[in-house]
C-alpha positions as CSV (number, residue, x, y, z in Angstrom):
1,M,-26.0,-3.2,-1.9
2,S,-22.8,-1.3,-2.0
3,E,-24.1,1.0,0.8
4,K,-24.0,-2.0,3.2
5,Q,-20.3,-2.5,2.6
6,L,-19.2,1.2,3.1
7,N,-18.7,0.7,6.8
8,N,-17.5,-2.9,6.7
9,P,-13.7,-2.9,7.4
10,L,-13.5,-6.6,6.2
11,H,-15.0,-5.9,2.8
12,G,-12.7,-7.4,0.2
13,V,-10.4,-9.0,2.8
14,T,-10.1,-12.8,2.7
15,L,-10.0,-14.9,5.8
16,E,-6.5,-16.0,4.8
17,K,-5.3,-12.4,4.6
18,V,-6.8,-11.7,8.0
19,V,-5.0,-14.7,9.6
20,T,-1.8,-14.0,7.8
21,R,-1.7,-10.3,8.9
22,L,-2.5,-11.2,12.5
23,V,0.3,-13.8,12.5
24,E,2.8,-11.3,11.0
25,H,1.8,-8.7,13.6
26,Y,1.5,-10.9,16.8
27,G,3.1,-14.2,15.9
28,W,1.5,-17.5,16.8
29,D,2.2,-17.2,20.5
30,G,0.8,-13.7,20.7
31,L,-2.3,-14.7,18.7
32,A,-2.8,-17.7,21.0
33,R,-2.6,-15.5,24.1
34,R,-5.3,-13.1,22.6
35,I,-7.6,-15.9,21.3
36,N,-7.5,-19.1,23.2
37,I,-8.0,-21.7,20.5
38,N,-6.0,-24.8,19.8
39,C,-5.3,-24.1,16.1
40,F,-3.1,-21.2,17.3
41,K,-1.4,-23.1,20.1
42,S,-0.8,-26.7,18.9
43,D,1.3,-27.0,15.8
44,P,-0.2,-23.8,14.2
45,S,-0.3,-23.2,10.5
46,I,-2.3,-20.9,8.2
47,K,-3.9,-23.9,6.5
48,S,-5.0,-25.7,9.7
49,S,-6.3,-22.4,11.1
50,L,-8.3,-21.6,8.0
51,K,-9.9,-25.0,8.1
52,F,-10.9,-24.6,11.7
53,L,-12.1,-21.0,11.4
54,R,-14.2,-21.8,8.3
55,K,-16.1,-24.4,10.3
56,T,-16.3,-22.6,13.6
57,Q,-18.2,-19.3,13.5
58,W,-17.6,-18.1,17.1
59,A,-13.8,-18.5,16.6
60,R,-13.9,-16.7,13.2
61,D,-15.9,-13.9,14.8
62,K,-13.1,-13.5,17.5
63,V,-10.4,-13.5,14.9
64,E,-12.2,-10.9,12.7
65,Q,-12.8,-8.7,15.7
66,L,-9.2,-8.8,16.7
67,Y,-8.2,-7.9,13.1
68,I,-10.6,-4.9,13.1
69,S,-9.4,-3.7,16.5
70,T,-5.8,-4.1,15.5
71,F,-5.7,-2.7,11.9
72,T,-8.7,-0.3,11.6
73,K,-7.7,3.3,12.2
74,K,-10.0,5.2,14.5
75,S,-10.8,8.8,14.0
76,P,-9.2,11.1,16.6
77,W,-12.6,13.0,16.7
78,G,-14.7,9.9,17.4
79,N,-18.2,10.0,16.2
80,A,-19.0,13.5,17.4
81,K,-21.2,15.6,15.2
82,S,-20.2,19.2,14.5
């Protein structure tokens, strides 16, 4: 089972931590520009965003993908085999 998690950059990261780090990095306006959902545009808060994202899988997927693309370090060598 642990082998499945080795390549999962979200392993051990809560949804609250994901949203908090994205807000710290982009701010609410920047986040709303990148992901067009009302919980980031209209009176945003961590609590209301979490409530929406826990119920709406497509939106959660977009938020998690933005987190991964923003905070996951990519190897300068790519996936090339030696």
